[in-house]
ChimeraX commands (.cxc) that place a marker at each C-alpha (Angstrom):
marker #1 position 78.46,-86.15,49.64 radius 0.5
marker #1 position 78.08,-88.03,46.39 radius 0.5
marker #1 position 75.68,-90.39,44.77 radius 0.5
marker #1 position 76.19,-92.46,41.65 radius 0.5
marker #1 position 73.11,-93.98,40.07 radius 0.5
marker #1 position 73.31,-96.95,37.71 radius 0.5
marker #1 position 70.52,-99.14,36.27 radius 0.5
marker #1 position 71.59,-102.20,34.24 radius 0.5
marker #1 position 69.84,-103.42,31.09 radius 0.5
marker #1 position 69.52,-107.12,30.32 radius 0.5
marker #1 position 72.68,-107.27,28.20 radius 0.5
marker #1 position 74.70,-104.76,30.18 radius 0.5
marker #1 position 77.24,-105.43,32.91 radius 0.5
marker #1 position 76.76,-104.40,36.52 radius 0.5
marker #1 position 78.87,-101.29,36.90 radius 0.5
marker #1 position 81.14,-101.63,39.91 radius 0.5
marker #1 position 84.43,-99.85,39.24 radius 0.5
marker #1 position 86.14,-97.19,41.33 radius 0.5
marker #1 position 83.85,-94.19,41.18 radius 0.5
marker #1 position 84.75,-90.62,40.25 radius 0.5
marker #1 position 84.22,-87.88,42.80 radius 0.5
marker #1 position 84.23,-84.10,42.91 radius 0.5
marker #1 position 86.81,-82.00,44.72 radius 0.5
marker #1 position 85.75,-78.55,45.86 radius 0.5
marker #1 position 88.55,-75.97,46.21 radius 0.5
marker #1 position 88.05,-72.63,47.96 radius 0.5
marker #1 position 90.23,-69.54,47.61 radius 0.5
marker #1 position 89.72,-66.09,49.21 radius 0.5
marker #1 position 90.60,-64.38,45.93 radius 0.5
marker #1 position 89.75,-66.94,43.21 radius 0.5
marker #1 position 86.44,-68.15,44.61 radius 0.5
marker #1 position 85.18,-71.73,44.55 radius 0.5
marker #1 position 86.02,-74.34,41.91 radius 0.5
marker #1 position 84.78,-77.88,41.26 radius 0.5
marker #1 position 87.10,-80.53,39.79 radius 0.5
marker #1 position 86.39,-84.14,38.80 radius 0.5
marker #1 position 88.91,-86.61,40.16 radius 0.5
marker #1 position 89.34,-90.37,40.54 radius 0.5
marker #1 position 87.95,-90.92,37.02 radius 0.5
marker #1 position 89.71,-94.10,35.89 radius 0.5
marker #1 position 87.40,-95.37,33.16 radius 0.5
marker #1 position 86.98,-94.01,29.62 radius 0.5
marker #1 position 83.81,-92.28,28.50 radius 0.5
marker #1 position 81.76,-89.29,29.62 radius 0.5
marker #1 position 80.20,-88.62,33.00 radius 0.5
marker #1 position 77.40,-86.25,33.94 radius 0.5
marker #1 position 77.76,-84.25,37.15 radius 0.5
marker #1 position 74.88,-82.48,38.89 radius 0.5
marker #1 position 75.76,-79.81,41.45 radius 0.5
marker #1 position 73.32,-78.24,43.92 radius 0.5
marker #1 position 73.80,-74.52,44.58 radius 0.5
marker #1 position 71.72,-72.19,46.74 radius 0.5
marker #1 position 72.06,-68.79,48.39 radius 0.5
marker #1 position 74.84,-67.63,46.06 radius 0.5
marker #1 position 76.53,-64.43,47.15 radius 0.5
marker #1 position 79.15,-62.32,45.37 radius 0.5
marker #1 position 79.18,-64.65,42.35 radius 0.5
marker #1 position 77.22,-65.99,39.39 radius 0.5
marker #1 position 76.73,-69.58,38.24 radius 0.5
marker #1 position 76.66,-70.37,34.48 radius 0.5
marker #1 position 73.01,-70.08,33.44 radius 0.5
marker #1 position 73.57,-72.30,30.37 radius 0.5
marker #1 position 74.31,-75.21,32.72 radius 0.5
marker #1 position 71.20,-74.79,34.88 radius 0.5
marker #1 position 69.26,-78.08,34.87 radius 0.5
marker #1 position 66.57,-77.38,37.46 radius 0.5
marker #1 position 65.52,-74.11,39.08 radius 0.5
marker #1 position 63.48,-73.87,42.29 radius 0.5
marker #1 position 62.69,-71.19,44.86 radius 0.5
marker #1 position 65.15,-72.76,47.29 radius 0.5
marker #1 position 68.07,-73.20,44.87 radius 0.5
marker #1 position 69.26,-74.60,41.56 radius 0.5
marker #1 position 70.81,-77.79,40.18 radius 0.5
marker #1 position 73.47,-77.37,37.48 radius 0.5
marker #1 position 74.51,-80.01,34.95 radius 0.5
marker #1 position 77.99,-80.62,33.49 radius 0.5
marker #1 position 79.34,-83.25,31.08 radius 0.5
marker #1 position 82.96,-84.16,31.81 radius 0.5
marker #1 position 85.26,-86.36,29.72 radius 0.5
marker #1 position 88.59,-86.31,31.51 radius 0.5
marker #1 position 90.00,-86.82,34.97 radius 0.5
marker #1 position 91.18,-83.69,36.84 radius 0.5
marker #1 position 88.90,-81.44,34.78 radius 0.5
marker #1 position 87.84,-78.17,36.44 radius 0.5
marker #1 position 84.25,-77.92,35.22 radius 0.5
marker #1 position 82.77,-75.18,37.43 radius 0.5
marker #1 position 84.31,-71.99,38.80 radius 0.5
marker #1 position 82.41,-69.52,41.00 radius 0.5
marker #1 position 84.44,-66.33,40.64 radius 0.5
marker #1 position 83.99,-63.44,43.11 radius 0.5
marker #1 position 82.39,-60.30,41.73 radius 0.5
marker #1 position 84.08,-58.25,44.42 radius 0.5
marker #1 position 87.53,-59.78,44.98 radius 0.5
marker #1 position 87.79,-58.18,48.38 radius 0.5
marker #1 position 84.95,-60.39,49.62 radius 0.5
marker #1 position 84.56,-64.21,49.66 radius 0.5
marker #1 position 82.13,-66.15,47.51 radius 0.5
marker #1 position 79.11,-67.38,49.44 radius 0.5
marker #1 position 77.10,-70.46,48.57 radius 0.5
marker #1 position 74.77,-72.62,50.63 radius 0.5
marker #1 position 75.43,-76.10,49.22 radius 0.5
marker #1 position 78.24,-78.17,47.82 radius 0.5
marker #1 position 76.36,-81.40,47.20 radius 0.5
marker #1 position 76.77,-83.25,43.91 radius 0.5
marker #1 position 75.89,-86.46,42.05 radius 0.5
marker #1 position 77.99,-88.24,39.42 radius 0.5
marker #1 position 76.42,-90.44,36.73 radius 0.5
marker #1 position 78.12,-92.52,34.04 radius 0.5
marker #1 position 77.40,-91.35,30.49 radius 0.5
marker #1 position 75.74,-88.28,28.99 radius 0.5
marker #1 position 72.37,-88.47,30.73 radius 0.5
marker #1 position 69.30,-87.45,28.69 radius 0.5
marker #1 position 71.48,-86.35,25.78 radius 0.5
marker #1 position 69.91,-85.41,22.45 radius 0.5
marker #1 position 70.42,-88.60,20.44 radius 0.5
marker #1 position 70.43,-88.51,16.64 radius 0.5
marker #1 position 67.54,-90.89,15.91 radius 0.5
marker #1 position 68.09,-90.53,12.14 radius 0.5
marker #1 position 71.67,-91.79,12.34 radius 0.5
marker #1 position 72.42,-94.74,10.04 radius 0.5
marker #1 position 74.47,-97.53,11.63 radius 0.5
marker #1 position 76.61,-100.08,9.87 radius 0.5
marker #1 position 75.24,-103.55,10.57 radius 0.5
marker #1 position 77.74,-105.30,12.88 radius 0.5
marker #1 position 77.95,-108.41,10.70 radius 0.5
marker #1 position 79.55,-109.47,7.41 radius 0.5
marker #1 position 78.83,-107.75,4.08 radius 0.5
marker #1 position 79.65,-110.91,2.08 radius 0.5
marker #1 position 76.17,-112.45,2.24 radius 0.5
marker #1 position 72.69,-111.82,3.71 radius 0.5
marker #1 position 72.26,-112.47,7.44 radius 0.5
marker #1 position 69.10,-113.40,9.30 radius 0.5
marker #1 position 68.16,-110.82,11.94 radius 0.5
marker #1 position 65.60,-111.01,14.73 radius 0.5
marker #1 position 64.33,-108.05,16.70 radius 0.5
marker #1 position 63.93,-109.03,20.35 radius 0.5
marker #1 position 61.97,-107.15,23.00 radius 0.5
marker #1 position 61.47,-107.44,26.73 radius 0.5
marker #1 position 59.64,-104.49,28.29 radius 0.5
marker #1 position 59.99,-105.67,31.89 radius 0.5
marker #1 position 63.56,-104.36,32.13 radius 0.5
marker #1 position 63.14,-100.92,30.60 radius 0.5
marker #1 position 60.64,-98.04,30.45 radius 0.5
marker #1 position 59.17,-96.28,27.43 radius 0.5
marker #1 position 60.51,-97.93,24.28 radius 0.5
marker #1 position 61.16,-101.24,26.05 radius 0.5
marker #1 position 64.23,-103.41,25.81 radius 0.5
marker #1 position 64.82,-103.61,22.05 radius 0.5
marker #1 position 67.85,-105.55,20.85 radius 0.5
marker #1 position 68.85,-107.43,17.69 radius 0.5
marker #1 position 70.16,-110.95,17.16 radius 0.5
marker #1 position 72.29,-111.50,14.04 radius 0.5
marker #1 position 72.60,-115.19,13.14 radius 0.5
marker #1 position 76.22,-115.89,12.25 radius 0.5
marker #1 position 78.73,-118.66,11.77 radius 0.5
marker #1 position 81.23,-119.42,14.52 radius 0.5
marker #1 position 84.29,-117.27,13.91 radius 0.5
marker #1 position 82.50,-114.58,11.89 radius 0.5
marker #1 position 83.83,-111.08,12.51 radius 0.5
marker #1 position 81.97,-108.55,14.67 radius 0.5
marker #1 position 82.25,-105.01,13.23 radius 0.5
marker #1 position 81.79,-101.63,14.90 radius 0.5
marker #1 position 78.48,-100.05,13.90 radius 0.5
marker #1 position 79.51,-96.45,14.56 radius 0.5
marker #1 position 82.44,-94.32,15.63 radius 0.5
marker #1 position 82.97,-94.27,19.37 radius 0.5
marker #1 position 85.08,-95.09,22.41 radius 0.5
marker #1 position 85.21,-98.54,24.03 radius 0.5
marker #1 position 84.14,-97.69,27.58 radius 0.5
marker #1 position 83.65,-101.18,28.97 radius 0.5
marker #1 position 84.84,-104.70,28.22 radius 0.5
marker #1 position 83.31,-107.30,30.51 radius 0.5
marker #1 position 84.49,-110.91,30.47 radius 0.5
marker #1 position 83.16,-114.01,32.28 radius 0.5
marker #1 position 84.75,-114.83,35.60 radius 0.5
marker #1 position 87.72,-117.15,35.53 radius 0.5
marker #1 position 86.17,-120.61,35.65 radius 0.5
marker #1 position 85.87,-123.83,33.69 radius 0.5
marker #1 position 83.18,-123.37,31.05 radius 0.5
marker #1 position 81.46,-125.63,28.56 radius 0.5
marker #1 position 81.42,-123.63,25.33 radius 0.5
marker #1 position 78.70,-125.86,23.91 radius 0.5
marker #1 position 76.20,-124.70,26.55 radius 0.5
marker #1 position 77.37,-121.16,27.27 radius 0.5
marker #1 position 74.65,-118.60,26.58 radius 0.5
marker #1 position 75.18,-115.47,24.50 radius 0.5
marker #1 position 73.94,-112.94,27.05 radius 0.5
marker #1 position 75.05,-112.38,30.63 radius 0.5
marker #1 position 77.59,-115.23,30.71 radius 0.5
marker #1 position 79.52,-114.04,27.69 radius 0.5
marker #1 position 81.99,-111.29,26.92 radius 0.5
marker #1 position 80.27,-107.94,26.36 radius 0.5
marker #1 position 81.72,-104.81,24.81 radius 0.5
marker #1 position 80.20,-101.33,25.21 radius 0.5
marker #1 position 80.95,-98.39,22.90 radius 0.5
marker #1 position 79.94,-94.79,23.66 radius 0.5
marker #1 position 79.14,-92.47,20.75 radius 0.5
marker #1 position 79.54,-88.71,20.42 radius 0.5
marker #1 position 75.81,-88.00,20.92 radius 0.5
marker #1 position 75.71,-89.91,24.21 radius 0.5
marker #1 position 74.16,-93.08,22.82 radius 0.5
marker #1 position 75.81,-96.42,23.49 radius 0.5
marker #1 position 75.91,-99.86,21.90 radius 0.5
marker #1 position 76.48,-103.13,23.74 radius 0.5
marker #1 position 77.78,-106.05,21.66 radius 0.5
marker #1 position 77.61,-109.60,23.05 radius 0.5
marker #1 position 78.04,-113.13,21.73 radius 0.5
marker #1 position 81.81,-113.07,21.25 radius 0.5
marker #1 position 83.95,-116.19,21.00 radius 0.5
marker #1 position 85.34,-116.94,24.44 radius 0.5
marker #1 position 88.36,-118.81,23.05 radius 0.5
marker #1 position 89.85,-115.60,21.61 radius 0.5
marker #1 position 90.45,-112.15,23.07 radius 0.5
marker #1 position 88.49,-109.24,21.53 radius 0.5
marker #1 position 90.49,-107.13,19.07 radius 0.5
marker #1 position 90.02,-103.89,21.05 radius 0.5
marker #1 position 90.51,-102.73,24.64 radius 0.5
marker #1 position 88.87,-100.21,26.97 radius 0.5
marker #1 position 89.75,-96.68,25.90 radius 0.5
marker #1 position 90.25,-97.54,22.22 radius 0.5
marker #1 position 88.53,-95.45,19.58 radius 0.5
marker #1 position 86.73,-97.49,16.92 radius 0.5
marker #1 position 85.41,-96.53,13.50 radius 0.5
marker #1 position 82.49,-98.01,11.52 radius 0.5
marker #1 position 83.51,-101.33,9.99 radius 0.5
marker #1 position 86.43,-101.87,12.37 radius 0.5
marker #1 position 86.71,-105.51,13.57 radius 0.5
marker #1 position 85.92,-105.87,17.28 radius 0.5
marker #1 position 86.24,-109.62,17.72 radius 0.5
marker #1 position 84.82,-112.94,16.55 radius 0.5
marker #1 position 81.36,-114.43,17.01 radius 0.5
marker #1 position 81.03,-117.50,19.21 radius 0.5
marker #1 position 77.83,-117.09,21.20 radius 0.5
marker #1 position 75.41,-120.01,20.98 radius 0.5
marker #1 position 71.72,-119.37,21.59 radius 0.5
marker #1 position 68.51,-121.42,21.45 radius 0.5
marker #1 position 65.93,-120.80,18.74 radius 0.5
marker #1 position 62.84,-122.76,17.72 radius 0.5
marker #1 position 64.71,-124.52,14.93 radius 0.5
marker #1 position 67.94,-125.30,16.79 radius 0.5
marker #1 position 71.05,-123.74,18.32 radius 0.5
marker #1 position 72.87,-121.01,16.44 radius 0.5
marker #1 position 75.80,-118.66,16.83 radius 0.5
marker #1 position 74.32,-115.24,17.44 radius 0.5
marker #1 position 75.73,-111.73,17.82 radius 0.5
marker #1 position 73.45,-109.54,19.94 radius 0.5
marker #1 position 73.30,-105.77,19.55 radius 0.5
marker #1 position 71.65,-103.32,21.95 radius 0.5
marker #1 position 71.60,-99.56,21.35 radius 0.5
marker #1 position 70.53,-97.38,24.28 radius 0.5
marker #1 position 71.02,-94.21,26.30 radius 0.5
marker #1 position 70.64,-93.21,29.97 radius 0.5
marker #1 position 67.83,-90.78,30.80 radius 0.5
marker #1 position 66.71,-88.79,33.84 radius 0.5
marker #1 position 63.27,-90.08,34.72 radius 0.5
marker #1 position 62.42,-88.77,38.20 radius 0.5
marker #1 position 59.77,-86.08,37.81 radius 0.5
marker #1 position 59.92,-85.37,41.56 radius 0.5
marker #1 position 63.55,-84.22,41.47 radius 0.5
marker #1 position 64.17,-81.00,43.37 radius 0.5
marker #1 position 66.94,-79.06,45.08 radius 0.5
marker #1 position 66.55,-81.56,47.95 radius 0.5
marker #1 position 66.49,-84.66,45.73 radius 0.5
marker #1 position 68.62,-85.68,42.78 radius 0.5
marker #1 position 66.83,-87.28,39.79 radius 0.5
marker #1 position 66.95,-91.01,39.10 radius 0.5
marker #1 position 68.35,-92.61,35.94 radius 0.5
marker #1 position 67.08,-95.51,33.83 radius 0.5
marker #1 position 68.05,-97.03,30.50 radius 0.5
marker #1 position 66.09,-96.38,27.32 radius 0.5
marker #1 position 66.49,-98.40,24.13 radius 0.5
marker #1 position 67.17,-96.67,20.82 radius 0.5
marker #1 position 65.79,-98.25,17.66 radius 0.5
marker #1 position 68.56,-97.78,15.09 radius 0.5
marker #1 position 68.45,-97.50,11.32 radius 0.5
marker #1 position 70.85,-99.91,9.61 radius 0.5
marker #1 position 72.57,-99.53,6.24 radius 0.5
marker #1 position 71.59,-102.46,3.98 radius 0.5
marker #1 position 71.44,-103.22,0.27 radius 0.5
marker #1 position 67.76,-102.26,0.55 radius 0.5
marker #1 position 68.67,-98.83,1.89 radius 0.5
marker #1 position 68.66,-97.40,5.42 radius 0.5
marker #1 position 65.98,-99.37,7.27 radius 0.5
marker #1 position 64.56,-100.05,10.70 radius 0.5
marker #1 position 64.52,-103.82,11.03 radius 0.5
marker #1 position 61.04,-105.19,11.86 radius 0.5
marker #1 position 60.45,-108.37,13.89 radius 0.5
marker #1 position 62.70,-110.47,11.68 radius 0.5
marker #1 position 64.13,-110.71,8.18 radius 0.5
marker #1 position 67.19,-111.38,6.09 radius 0.5
marker #1 position 69.40,-108.45,5.12 radius 0.5
marker #1 position 72.79,-107.84,3.60 radius 0.5
marker #1 position 74.98,-105.22,5.25 radius 0.5
marker #1 position 76.84,-102.56,3.28 radius 0.5
marker #1 position 79.96,-100.59,4.10 radius 0.5
marker #1 position 81.07,-97.49,2.21 radius 0.5
marker #1 position 83.01,-94.24,2.60 radius 0.5
marker #1 position 79.90,-92.33,3.66 radius 0.5
marker #1 position 79.43,-94.58,6.69 radius 0.5
marker #1 position 83.13,-94.41,7.50 radius 0.5
marker #1 position 83.53,-90.63,7.28 radius 0.5
marker #1 position 80.14,-89.39,8.52 radius 0.5
marker #1 position 81.49,-88.45,11.96 radius 0.5
marker #1 position 84.97,-87.43,10.84 radius 0.5
marker #1 position 86.23,-83.88,10.71 radius 0.5
marker #1 position 87.35,-82.38,7.39 radius 0.5
marker #1 position 90.95,-82.74,8.51 radius 0.5
marker #1 position 90.43,-86.43,9.32 radius 0.5
marker #1 position 88.79,-87.07,5.96 radius 0.5
marker #1 position 91.63,-85.31,4.16 radius 0.5
marker #1 position 94.18,-87.39,6.06 radius 0.5
marker #1 position 92.28,-90.58,5.28 radius 0.5
marker #1 position 92.17,-89.81,1.57 radius 0.5
marker #1 position 95.87,-89.02,1.63 radius 0.5
marker #1 position 96.64,-92.39,3.19 radius 0.5
marker #1 position 94.67,-94.18,0.46 radius 0.5
marker #1 position 96.83,-92.74,-2.34 radius 0.5
marker link #1:1,2 radius 0.2
marker link #1:2,3 radius 0.2
marker link #1:3,4 radius 0.2
marker link #1:4,5 radius 0.2
marker link #1:5,6 radius 0.2
marker link #1:6,7 radius 0.2
marker link #1:7,8 radius 0.2
marker link #1:8,9 radius 0.2
marker link #1:9,10 radius 0.2
marker link #1:10,11 radius 0.2
marker link #1:11,12 radius 0.2
marker link #1:12,13 radius 0.2
marker link #1:13,14 radius 0.2
marker link #1:14,15 radius 0.2
marker link #1:15,16 radius 0.2
marker link #1:16,17 radius 0.2
marker link #1:17,18 radius 0.2
marker link #1:18,19 radius 0.2
marker link #1:19,20 radius 0.2
marker link #1:20,21 radius 0.2
marker link #1:21,22 radius 0.2
marker link #1:22,23 radius 0.2
marker link #1:23,24 radius 0.2
marker link #1:24,25 radius 0.2
marker link #1:25,26 radius 0.2
marker link #1:26,27 radius 0.2
marker link #1:27,28 radius 0.2
marker link #1:28,29 radius 0.2
marker link #1:29,30 radius 0.2
marker link #1:30,31 radius 0.2
marker link #1:31,32 radius 0.2
marker link #1:32,33 radius 0.2
marker link #1:33,34 radius 0.2
marker link #1:34,35 radius 0.2
marker link #1:35,36 radius 0.2
marker link #1:36,37 radius 0.2
marker link #1:37,38 radius 0.2
marker link #1:38,39 radius 0.2
marker link #1:39,40 radius 0.2
marker link #1:40,41 radius 0.2
marker link #1:41,42 radius 0.2
marker link #1:42,43 radius 0.2
marker link #1:43,44 radius 0.2
marker link #1:44,45 radius 0.2
marker link #1:45,46 radius 0.2
marker link #1:46,47 radius 0.2
marker link #1:47,48 radius 0.2
marker link #1:48,49 radius 0.2
marker link #1:49,50 radius 0.2
marker link #1:50,51 radius 0.2
marker link #1:51,52 radius 0.2
marker link #1:52,53 radius 0.2
marker link #1:53,54 radius 0.2
marker link #1:54,55 radius 0.2
marker link #1:55,56 radius 0.2
marker link #1:56,57 radius 0.2
marker link #1:57,58 radius 0.2
marker link #1:58,59 radius 0.2
marker link #1:59,60 radius 0.2
marker link #1:60,61 radius 0.2
marker link #1:61,62 radius 0.2
marker link #1:62,63 radius 0.2
marker link #1:63,64 radius 0.2
marker link #1:64,65 radius 0.2
marker link #1:65,66 radius 0.2
marker link #1:66,67 radius 0.2
marker link #1:67,68 radius 0.2
marker link #1:68,69 radius 0.2
marker link #1:69,70 radius 0.2
marker link #1:70,71 radius 0.2
marker link #1:71,72 radius 0.2
marker link #1:72,73 radius 0.2
marker link #1:73,74 radius 0.2
marker link #1:74,75 radius 0.2
marker link #1:75,76 radius 0.2
marker link #1:76,77 radius 0.2
marker link #1:77,78 radius 0.2
marker link #1:78,79 radius 0.2
marker link #1:79,80 radius 0.2
marker link #1:80,81 radius 0.2
marker link #1:81,82 radius 0.2
marker link #1:82,83 radius 0.2
marker link #1:83,84 radius 0.2
marker link #1:84,85 radius 0.2
marker link #1:85,86 radius 0.2
marker link #1:86,87 radius 0.2
marker link #1:87,88 radius 0.2
marker link #1:88,89 radius 0.2
marker link #1:89,90 radius 0.2
marker link #1:90,91 radius 0.2
marker link #1:91,92 radius 0.2
marker link #1:92,93 radius 0.2
marker link #1:93,94 radius 0.2
marker link #1:94,95 radius 0.2
marker link #1:95,96 radius 0.2
marker link #1:96,97 radius 0.2
marker link #1:97,98 radius 0.2
marker link #1:98,99 radius 0.2
marker link #1:99,100 radius 0.2
marker link #1:100,101 radius 0.2
marker link #1:101,102 radius 0.2
marker link #1:102,103 radius 0.2
marker link #1:103,104 radius 0.2
marker link #1:104,105 radius 0.2
marker link #1:105,106 radius 0.2
marker link #1:106,107 radius 0.2
marker link #1:107,108 radius 0.2
marker link #1:108,109 radius 0.2
marker link #1:109,110 radius 0.2
marker link #1:110,111 radius 0.2
marker link #1:111,112 radius 0.2
marker link #1:112,113 radius 0.2
marker link #1:113,114 radius 0.2
marker link #1:114,115 radius 0.2
marker link #1:115,116 radius 0.2
marker link #1:116,117 radius 0.2
marker link #1:117,118 radius 0.2
marker link #1:118,119 radius 0.2
marker link #1:119,120 radius 0.2
marker link #1:120,121 radius 0.2
marker link #1:121,122 radius 0.2
marker link #1:122,123 radius 0.2
marker link #1:123,124 radius 0.2
marker link #1:124,125 radius 0.2
marker link #1:125,126 radius 0.2
marker link #1:126,127 radius 0.2
marker link #1:127,128 radius 0.2
marker link #1:128,129 radius 0.2
marker link #1:129,130 radius 0.2
marker link #1:130,131 radius 0.2
marker link #1:131,132 radius 0.2
marker link #1:132,133 radius 0.2
marker link #1:133,134 radius 0.2
marker link #1:134,135 radius 0.2
marker link #1:135,136 radius 0.2
marker link #1:136,137 radius 0.2
marker link #1:137,138 radius 0.2
marker link #1:138,139 radius 0.2
marker link #1:139,140 radius 0.2
marker link #1:140,141 radius 0.2
marker link #1:141,142 radius 0.2
marker link #1:142,143 radius 0.2
marker link #1:143,144 radius 0.2
marker link #1:144,145 radius 0.2
marker link #1:145,146 radius 0.2
marker link #1:146,147 radius 0.2
marker link #1:147,148 radius 0.2
marker link #1:148,149 radius 0.2
marker link #1:149,150 radius 0.2
marker link #1:150,151 radius 0.2
marker link #1:151,152 radius 0.2
marker link #1:152,153 radius 0.2
marker link #1:153,154 radius 0.2
marker link #1:154,155 radius 0.2
marker link #1:155,156 radius 0.2
marker link #1:156,157 radius 0.2
marker link #1:157,158 radius 0.2
marker link #1:158,159 radius 0.2
marker link #1:159,160 radius 0.2
marker link #1:160,161 radius 0.2
marker link #1:161,162 radius 0.2
marker link #1:162,163 radius 0.2
marker link #1:163,164 radius 0.2
marker link #1:164,165 radius 0.2
marker link #1:165,166 radius 0.2
marker link #1:166,167 radius 0.2
marker link #1:167,168 radius 0.2
marker link #1:168,169 radius 0.2
marker link #1:169,170 radius 0.2
marker link #1:170,171 radius 0.2
marker link #1:171,172 radius 0.2
marker link #1:172,173 radius 0.2
marker link #1:173,174 radius 0.2
marker link #1:174,175 radius 0.2
marker link #1:175,176 radius 0.2
marker link #1:176,177 radius 0.2
marker link #1:177,178 radius 0.2
marker link #1:178,179 radius 0.2
marker link #1:179,180 radius 0.2
marker link #1:180,181 radius 0.2
marker link #1:181,182 radius 0.2
marker link #1:182,183 radius 0.2
marker link #1:183,184 radius 0.2
marker link #1:184,185 radius 0.2
marker link #1:185,186 radius 0.2
marker link #1:186,187 radius 0.2
marker link #1:187,188 radius 0.2
marker link #1:188,189 radius 0.2
marker link #1:189,190 radius 0.2
marker link #1:190,191 radius 0.2
marker link #1:191,192 radius 0.2
marker link #1:192,193 radius 0.2
marker link #1:193,194 radius 0.2
marker link #1:194,195 radius 0.2
marker link #1:195,196 radius 0.2
marker link #1:196,197 radius 0.2
marker link #1:197,198 radius 0.2
marker link #1:198,199 radius 0.2
marker link #1:199,200 radius 0.2
marker link #1:200,201 radius 0.2
marker link #1:201,202 radius 0.2
marker link #1:202,203 radius 0.2
marker link #1:203,204 radius 0.2
marker link #1:204,205 radius 0.2
marker link #1:205,206 radius 0.2
marker link #1:206,207 radius 0.2
marker link #1:207,208 radius 0.2
marker link #1:208,209 radius 0.2
marker link #1:209,210 radius 0.2
marker link #1:210,211 radius 0.2
marker link #1:211,212 radius 0.2
marker link #1:212,213 radius 0.2
marker link #1:213,214 radius 0.2
marker link #1:214,215 radius 0.2
marker link #1:215,216 radius 0.2
marker link #1:216,217 radius 0.2
marker link #1:217,218 radius 0.2
marker link #1:218,219 radius 0.2
marker link #1:219,220 radius 0.2
marker link #1:220,221 radius 0.2
marker link #1:221,222 radius 0.2
marker link #1:222,223 radius 0.2
marker link #1:223,224 radius 0.2
marker link #1:224,225 radius 0.2
marker link #1:225,226 radius 0.2
marker link #1:226,227 radius 0.2
marker link #1:227,228 radius 0.2
marker link #1:228,229 radius 0.2
marker link #1:229,230 radius 0.2
marker link #1:230,231 radius 0.2
marker link #1:231,232 radius 0.2
marker link #1:232,233 radius 0.2
marker link #1:233,234 radius 0.2
marker link #1:234,235 radius 0.2
marker link #1:235,236 radius 0.2
marker link #1:236,237 radius 0.2
marker link #1:237,238 radius 0.2
marker link #1:238,239 radius 0.2
marker link #1:239,240 radius 0.2
marker link #1:240,241 radius 0.2
marker link #1:241,242 radius 0.2
marker link #1:242,243 radius 0.2
marker link #1:243,244 radius 0.2
marker link #1:244,245 radius 0.2
marker link #1:245,246 radius 0.2
marker link #1:246,247 radius 0.2
marker link #1:247,248 radius 0.2
marker link #1:248,249 radius 0.2
marker link #1:249,250 radius 0.2
marker link #1:250,251 radius 0.2
marker link #1:251,252 radius 0.2
marker link #1:252,253 radius 0.2
marker link #1:253,254 radius 0.2
marker link #1:254,255 radius 0.2
marker link #1:255,256 radius 0.2
marker link #1:256,257 radius 0.2
marker link #1:257,258 radius 0.2
marker link #1:258,259 radius 0.2
marker link #1:259,260 radius 0.2
marker link #1:260,261 radius 0.2
marker link #1:261,262 radius 0.2
marker link #1:262,263 radius 0.2
marker link #1:263,264 radius 0.2
marker link #1:264,265 radius 0.2
marker link #1:265,266 radius 0.2
marker link #1:266,267 radius 0.2
marker link #1:267,268 radius 0.2
marker link #1:268,269 radius 0.2
marker link #1:269,270 radius 0.2
marker link #1:270,271 radius 0.2
marker link #1:271,272 radius 0.2
marker link #1:272,273 radius 0.2
marker link #1:273,274 radius 0.2
marker link #1:274,275 radius 0.2
marker link #1:275,276 radius 0.2
marker link #1:276,277 radius 0.2
marker link #1:277,278 radius 0.2
marker link #1:278,279 radius 0.2
marker link #1:279,280 radius 0.2
marker link #1:280,281 radius 0.2
marker link #1:281,282 radius 0.2
marker link #1:282,283 radius 0.2
marker link #1:283,284 radius 0.2
marker link #1:284,285 radius 0.2
marker link #1:285,286 radius 0.2
marker link #1:286,287 radius 0.2
marker link #1:287,288 radius 0.2
marker link #1:288,289 radius 0.2
marker link #1:289,290 radius 0.2
marker link #1:290,291 radius 0.2
marker link #1:291,292 radius 0.2
marker link #1:292,293 radius 0.2
marker link #1:293,294 radius 0.2
marker link #1:294,295 radius 0.2
marker link #1:295,296 radius 0.2
marker link #1:296,297 radius 0.2
marker link #1:297,298 radius 0.2
marker link #1:298,299 radius 0.2
marker link #1:299,300 radius 0.2
marker link #1:300,301 radius 0.2
marker link #1:301,302 radius 0.2
marker link #1:302,303 radius 0.2
marker link #1:303,304 radius 0.2
marker link #1:304,305 radius 0.2
marker link #1:305,306 radius 0.2
marker link #1:306,307 radius 0.2
marker link #1:307,308 radius 0.2
marker link #1:308,309 radius 0.2
marker link #1:309,310 radius 0.2
marker link #1:310,311 radius 0.2
marker link #1:311,312 radius 0.2
marker link #1:312,313 radius 0.2
marker link #1:313,314 radius 0.2
marker link #1:314,315 radius 0.2
marker link #1:315,316 radius 0.2
marker link #1:316,317 radius 0.2
view
């Protein structure tokens, strides 16, 4: 049995790809092992496994997510296809491992991960001049912090830059059809690009130019300041129509307080309010304003290893 739970935010695509599943292997001498298979998309997944009535074995206590009198749910974060993420080894190899459940759930992303709220993001727009930014909200789509996203007013053909190091996990394009670029909106009808970061947070960029392919593909790693594509999304504002890049930072969270060994928890999206690097310092953008982005070595190397930084400096010589 499996269940995959997805809730879409206003700027995010409906997730409908081939879904990963878990294979359970049993061996008289090696015990029971769980392996993720059929994972065809980049990015992390979270797997919950229900176990009860364990006999002749131990489950990893550090992975226990929920403990009840009738059994436990264990949590695992898996990055790659064909990864063996749980092994129930026999204590006495002359006897089989006993367990009373093999039910699991697979979720896209690192669910309820500890996000670095102090992280400073590169603004996704040009550093050549100040850019007008509006903070948009819409609480009807999301719990807790509400649906908080940012609209950067740009010129058609301006470059969209990666705000943080991560992996492109999803690139969604409009369906093949005749479109009028003068009326096309910058949200659900336009190309959207989603990047997953190391702490489990994600950013969705939208408002790309439909007349040109994005500069990156699914599975690519991007670094802060790396060009992702060109702006071309028109949107309505009180003083006219403008080309706007929209930016939504979020994470997936477990929200079902009634979860138990009989019931897997539900998942919803939660916005993250980022701090952006500007000429005024690292700030949280209020309702609206005009800011100039900055890009420097600190932003570029913040999530690099020492070896990566050393290699980068060597390449610059």
